[in-house]
C-alpha positions in Angstrom: -63.3 -25.3 16.9 -64.5 -23.9 13.6 -67.3 -21.4 12.9 -70.3 -23.2 11.5 -72.6 -20.5 10.3 -73.9 -17.0 10.9 -77.5 -17.9 11.7 -79.7 -15.3 13.3 -81.8 -16.2 16.3 -85.2 -17.8 15.5 -87.7 -15.4 13.9 -91.1 -14.6 15.2 -94.1 -14.3 12.9 -95.4 -10.7 12.6 -98.4 -9.2 10.9 -97.2 -6.2 9.0 -100.4 -4.1 9.5 -101.1 -1.0 7.4 -98.6 0.0 4.8 -100.1 3.5 4.5 -101.8 5.7 7.0 -105.5 5.3 7.7 -105.6 9.1 8.2 -103.3 12.0 8.3 -104.0 13.3 11.8 -102.7 11.6 15.0 -102.6 12.8 18.5 -99.4 10.8 19.0 -96.9 9.4 16.5 -94.3 7.0 17.8 -91.2 6.7 15.6 -89.9 3.1 16.2 -92.0 0.0 16.7 -89.5 -2.1 18.7 -90.0 -3.1 22.3 -89.8 0.5 23.7 -92.0 2.0 21.1 -94.5 -0.8 21.3 -94.5 -0.7 25.1 -95.4 3.0 25.0 -98.1 2.3 22.4 -99.5 -0.4 24.7 -99.5 1.6 27.9 -100.8 4.8 26.3 -103.7 3.0 24.4 -104.6 1.2 27.6 -104.7 4.4 29.7 -108.4 5.1 30.4 -107.6 8.8 30.6 -106.2 9.0 27.1 -108.5 8.8 24.2 -106.3 10.0 21.4 -105.3 8.4 18.2 -101.9 6.7 18.0 -99.7 5.7 15.1 -96.4 3.7 15.3 -94.0 4.0 12.4 -91.7 1.1 11.9 -89.1 1.1 9.1 -88.4 -2.7 9.4 -91.9 -4.4 9.7 -90.4 -7.9 9.7 -88.0 -6.8 12.4 -85.0 -8.5 10.7 -82.5 -5.9 11.8 -84.4 -4.7 14.9 -82.4 -4.4 18.1 -85.3 -5.9 19.9 -85.3 -9.0 17.7 -81.6 -9.4 18.1 -81.5 -8.8 21.9 -80.3 -11.4 24.4 -83.2 -10.3 26.6 -82.2 -10.3 30.2 -83.1 -8.2 33.3 -81.0 -7.4 36.3 -81.5 -5.4 39.5 -77.7 -5.0 40.1 -77.2 -1.5 38.8 -75.1 1.1 40.6 -77.6 4.0 40.5 -81.1 4.3 42.1 -82.9 5.4 38.9 -81.9 2.4 36.9 -82.7 0.1 39.8 -86.1 1.6 40.1 -86.6 0.9 36.3 -85.7 -2.7 36.8 -87.9 -3.2 39.8 -90.9 -1.9 38.0 -90.1 -3.9 34.8 -89.6 -7.3 36.6 -93.0 -6.8 38.3 -94.6 -6.3 34.9 -92.8 -9.2 33.3 -94.2 -11.5 35.9 -97.7 -10.3 34.9 -97.2 -10.5 31.1 -99.3 -13.6 30.6 -102.5 -11.9 31.7 -101.6 -8.2 31.1 -100.8 -8.8 27.4 -103.3 -11.6 26.8 -105.6 -11.3 23.9 -108.9 -13.0 24.7 -108.1 -16.5 26.0 -104.6 -16.5 24.5 -102.0 -15.8 27.1 -98.7 -14.1 26.4 -95.8 -16.3 27.5 -92.3 -14.9 27.4 -90.6 -17.8 29.2 -89.3 -15.7 32.1 -86.5 -17.4 34.1 -85.1 -15.9 37.3 -81.8 -17.7 38.3 -80.1 -14.4 39.1 -76.9 -12.6 38.0 -73.5 -13.3 39.3 -71.2 -10.2 39.0 -67.6 -11.0 39.6 -65.0 -8.6 41.1 -61.2 -8.6 41.3 -59.5 -7.3 44.5 -59.1 -3.9 42.7 -62.8 -3.7 42.0 -64.1 -5.2 45.3 -64.6 -1.9 47.1 -66.6 -0.5 44.1 -68.7 -3.6 44.1 -69.4 -3.3 47.8 -70.4 0.3 47.3 -72.9 -0.7 44.6 -74.3 -3.4 46.9 -75.0 -0.7 49.5 -77.0 1.3 46.9 -78.8 -1.9 45.8 -79.7 -2.9 49.4 -81.0 0.6 50.0 -83.3 0.1 47.1 -84.6 -3.3 48.3 -82.5 -5.4 45.9 -81.7 -8.9 47.3 -78.1 -9.2 46.3 -75.6 -11.2 48.3 -71.9 -10.5 48.4 -70.0 -13.8 48.4 -66.3 -13.8 49.4 -63.8 -15.8 47.3 -63.7 -19.0 49.5 -67.5 -19.3 49.5 -67.6 -18.5 45.9 -65.4 -21.4 45.0 -67.5 -23.7 47.2 -70.9 -22.7 45.8 -69.7 -22.7 42.2 -67.0 -25.4 42.0 -66.8 -25.1 38.2 -65.7 -21.5 38.4 -62.1 -20.4 38.5 -61.9 -18.0 41.5 -58.1 -17.6 41.8 -58.1 -14.0 40.7 -61.4 -12.9 42.3 -62.1 -11.2 45.6 -65.9 -11.7 45.6 -69.0 -12.1 43.6 -72.4 -10.4 43.9 -75.3 -12.8 43.4 -78.8 -11.6 42.8 -81.1 -13.8 44.8 -84.3 -13.0 42.8 -85.8 -10.7 40.2 -83.0 -11.3 37.7 -82.7 -13.5 34.7 -83.7 -13.7 31.1 -86.8 -14.1 28.9 -88.0 -14.2 25.3 -87.4 -10.6 24.2 -88.9 -10.8 20.7 -91.9 -12.5 22.2 -92.3 -9.6 24.6 -92.1 -7.1 21.7 -94.6 -9.1 19.7 -97.0 -9.3 22.7 -96.8 -5.5 23.3 -97.4 -4.9 19.5 -100.3 -7.3 19.2 -102.0 -5.9 22.3 -101.5 -2.3 21.2 -103.1 -3.1 17.8 -106.1 -4.7 19.5 -106.4 -1.4 21.5 -106.7 0.7 18.3 -103.1 1.6 17.6 -102.2 1.9 13.9 -98.8 0.3 12.9 -97.5 1.8 9.7 -94.7 0.1 7.7 -92.7 3.1 6.5 -89.5 5.1 7.0 -89.6 8.6 8.5 -87.8 10.9 6.0 -88.5 14.2 7.6 -90.2 16.2 10.3 -91.8 19.5 9.2 -91.8 22.2 11.9 -94.9 24.1 12.7 -92.7 26.6 14.5 -89.1 26.6 15.7 -90.2 24.8 18.8 -92.9 22.4 17.6 -93.1 19.5 15.1 -96.0 19.8 12.7 -95.9 16.8 10.5 -94.1 13.5 10.2 -93.1 12.8 6.6 -92.9 9.2 5.4 -91.0 7.6 2.5 -94.4 6.5 0.9 -95.5 10.1 0.5 -97.8 10.3 3.5 -97.6 13.3 5.8 -98.9 12.7 9.3 -100.0 15.7 11.4 -98.9 14.9 14.9 -99.8 16.4 18.3 -96.9 14.7 19.9 -93.9 12.9 18.3 -92.2 10.2 20.4 -88.6 9.3 19.3 -88.2 5.6 20.1 -86.1 4.9 17.1 -83.2 3.2 18.9 -79.9 3.4 17.1 -81.5 5.6 14.5 -82.9 8.1 17.0 -80.1 10.7 16.6 -81.1 11.0 12.9 -84.8 11.5 13.8 -83.8 14.2 16.4 -81.8 16.1 13.8 -84.9 16.3 11.6 -86.3 18.6 14.4 -83.0 20.5 14.8 -82.2 18.7 18.0 -79.0 16.8 19.0 -78.8 13.5 20.8 -75.6 11.8 22.0 -76.8 8.4 20.7 -74.9 6.3 18.2 -75.3 2.8 16.9 -72.9 0.4 18.6 -72.6 -3.2 17.2 -72.4 -6.1 19.7 -72.1 -9.7 18.7 -73.7 -12.7 20.4 -72.2 -16.2 20.1 -73.9 -19.5 20.8 -71.8 -22.5 21.8 -72.1 -26.1 23.1 -69.7 -27.8 25.4 -69.4 -31.3 27.0 -68.8 -29.6 30.4 -71.5 -30.0 32.9 -72.3 -26.7 34.6 -75.0 -26.9 37.3 -77.1 -23.9 38.4 -75.5 -21.4 36.1 -76.7 -17.9 36.6 -76.1 -15.0 34.2 -72.4 -14.2 34.7 -70.6 -10.9 34.3 -66.9 -11.6 34.3 -64.1 -9.2 35.3 -62.9 -9.4 31.6 -66.1 -7.9 30.4 -67.4 -11.3 29.2 -71.0 -12.1 29.8 -72.4 -15.6 29.7 -75.7 -17.4 30.3 -77.2 -20.8 29.6 -79.8 -21.3 26.9 -81.2 -24.8 27.4 -78.3 -27.1 26.8 -76.3 -24.4 25.0 -74.7 -21.1 26.2 -74.9 -17.5 24.9 -72.0 -15.2 25.4 -70.4 -11.9 24.3 -68.6 -8.8 25.4 -69.5 -5.2 25.4 -68.8 -3.4 22.1 -65.0 -3.0 21.8 -64.9 -1.2 18.5 -66.8 2.0 18.0 -69.1 2.3 15.0 -69.0 5.3 12.9 -72.1 7.5 13.6 -73.8 6.3 10.4 -72.6 2.6 10.5 -75.6 0.3 11.0 -73.8 -2.8 9.7 -74.6 -6.2 11.2 -71.6 -8.3 10.1 -70.5 -10.6 12.9 -67.0 -10.0 14.1 -65.7 -13.5 14.5 -62.3 -12.4 15.6 -63.9 -11.3 18.9 -64.6 -14.9 19.7 -61.2 -16.2 18.8 -59.2 -13.4 20.3 -61.1 -12.3 23.4 -64.1 -14.4 24.3 -62.9 -18.0 24.1 -59.7 -17.3 26.2 -61.9 -15.5 28.7 -64.4 -18.4 28.8 -61.6 -21.0 29.3 -60.0 -18.9 32.1 -63.2 -18.3 34.1 -64.7 -21.8 33.5 -61.9 -24.3 32.8 -64.5 -26.8 31.5 -65.1 -24.4 28.6 -61.7 -25.1 27.1 -63.6 -27.7 25.1 -66.5 -26.1 23.2 -67.9 -25.6 19.7 -69.3 -22.3 18.5 -72.5 -23.1 16.6 -73.8 -19.7 15.4 -73.6 -16.0 16.0 -75.4 -12.8 15.2 -74.9 -9.1 15.5 -77.3 -6.4 16.8 -77.1 -2.7 17.6 -77.0 -0.9 20.9 -78.4 2.6 20.9 -75.4 3.8 22.8 -75.7 6.9 24.9 -72.2 8.4 24.8 -72.9 10.7 27.7 -73.6 8.2 30.5 -74.9 4.9 29.1 -78.4 5.4 30.5 -81.7 6.1 28.8 -82.8 9.6 27.7 -86.5 9.9 28.5 -88.9 12.9 28.5 -89.8 16.0 26.6 -87.1 17.8 24.7 -86.6 21.2 26.3 -86.5 23.1 23.0 -89.0 21.2 20.9 -92.1 21.1 23.0 -94.0 18.2 21.4 -90.9 16.0 20.9 -90.7 13.2 23.5 -87.5 11.1 23.8 -87.3 7.4 24.7 -83.9 6.2 23.6 -80.2 5.8 24.4 -80.6 2.8 26.7 -77.2 1.4 25.8 -78.3 -2.3 26.0 -80.9 -1.8 28.8 -83.9 -1.1 26.5 -85.4 -4.5 26.6 -85.2 -4.9 30.3 -86.5 -1.3 30.9 -89.1 -1.2 28.2 -92.1 -1.7 30.5 -91.0 1.1 32.9 -90.4 3.4 30.0 -93.7 2.6 28.4 -95.7 3.3 31.6 -93.8 6.4 32.4 -94.1 8.0 29.0 -97.8 7.1 28.9 -98.2 9.1 32.2 -96.2 12.0 30.7 -98.5 12.2 27.6 -101.8 11.6 29.4 -101.1 13.7 32.6 -98.1 15.9 31.9 -96.3 14.2 34.9 -95.0 10.9 36.0 -97.4 8.8 38.2 -96.6 5.1 38.0 -92.8 5.5 38.0 -90.7 8.7 38.3 -88.4 8.9 35.3 -87.4 12.5 35.7 -83.8 11.6 36.4 -83.5 10.5 32.8 -84.5 13.9 31.4 -82.5 15.3 28.5 -81.5 18.4 30.5 -79.1 16.3 32.6 -76.7 16.3 29.7 -76.2 20.1 29.6 -76.1 20.1 33.4 -73.4 17.4 33.4 -75.4 15.2 35.8 -74.7 11.7 34.5 -76.5 8.5 35.6 -73.3 6.6 35.1 -73.6 2.9 34.3 -71.4 0.4 32.4 -72.5 -0.1 28.9 -73.6 -3.7 29.6 
């Protein structure tokens, strides 16, 4: 097996939009035009009770280094905490309606949603923890089946189950989709609803007072007066927060995705979380795989070089162990993207900052941003329009939980 190339995933075509502001006053300025920022822009501009002017500032208008463009774009219900399960339940319902909800005229929005489920594997040491998670999931209405080792080997004969105790299989509402396509659909629909997309980099926030942002300063010289600033800048969000004198426990964390082909025939393969940390899913006749970030980035490291040693040293051995047929494979291409890694508890930080009254946070999703974008967009829209959550309660994700040491603990993947 030799590495062929470092090809990025296929690129979508984007209209850049305005390169300078159409005006200097906005009711809401969203910093970050990826899937989370564009979801907020869509839901807020679609809200009949909000008539304000919205701008989205995107530093990378072609989305070449965007976390949303480089995402593997999956959704699961099998979390261990009720707030994240609620986010997934809301979001899968929306994804099933995307064709019509984000249609423009007669042009439907198709994100290729597939729902074959997730298979989460557990060793004997982790079996009790997996059963405890299953009880939480069942209590939230998640249809996840615990499969003991004997039945696991029977139902998935291509899987090595020798070191496993059980697997948890989602029986619906889990799978994967075209994430860049979802981001583009949110973005296009928001623009048709009057949202301005500005291609620029935020270089500063001027403060009207110690507790309120006055203007958003751009690298092209524009200064946008903002009633509310929404920080949806993903891996760059801690830097945006510092401009307002606020701290965020969010750092960039590089994760690599590898695409391979194999002569092995794997029937009915779900999205797999292995005990080694390996994740795996089919993509047509090929497979995508990776592991959670194993090397911490420096706080200002936004590099996207692929770490090929991960595949040779960790991933390929884990693949061959779990699926013996994968001893024969050829890695075709790979790319790297950035998680906006919340070092506190790996879950999103959503809501108003307690010390900067007009700064709203929507960041820190630690790999869950694509799957939870719809829930985030709807909830933040409520918060701006009504001052409270109505469509989905996201109060558990408030910033204040950090100082109170009330984590919503989830694994990074």
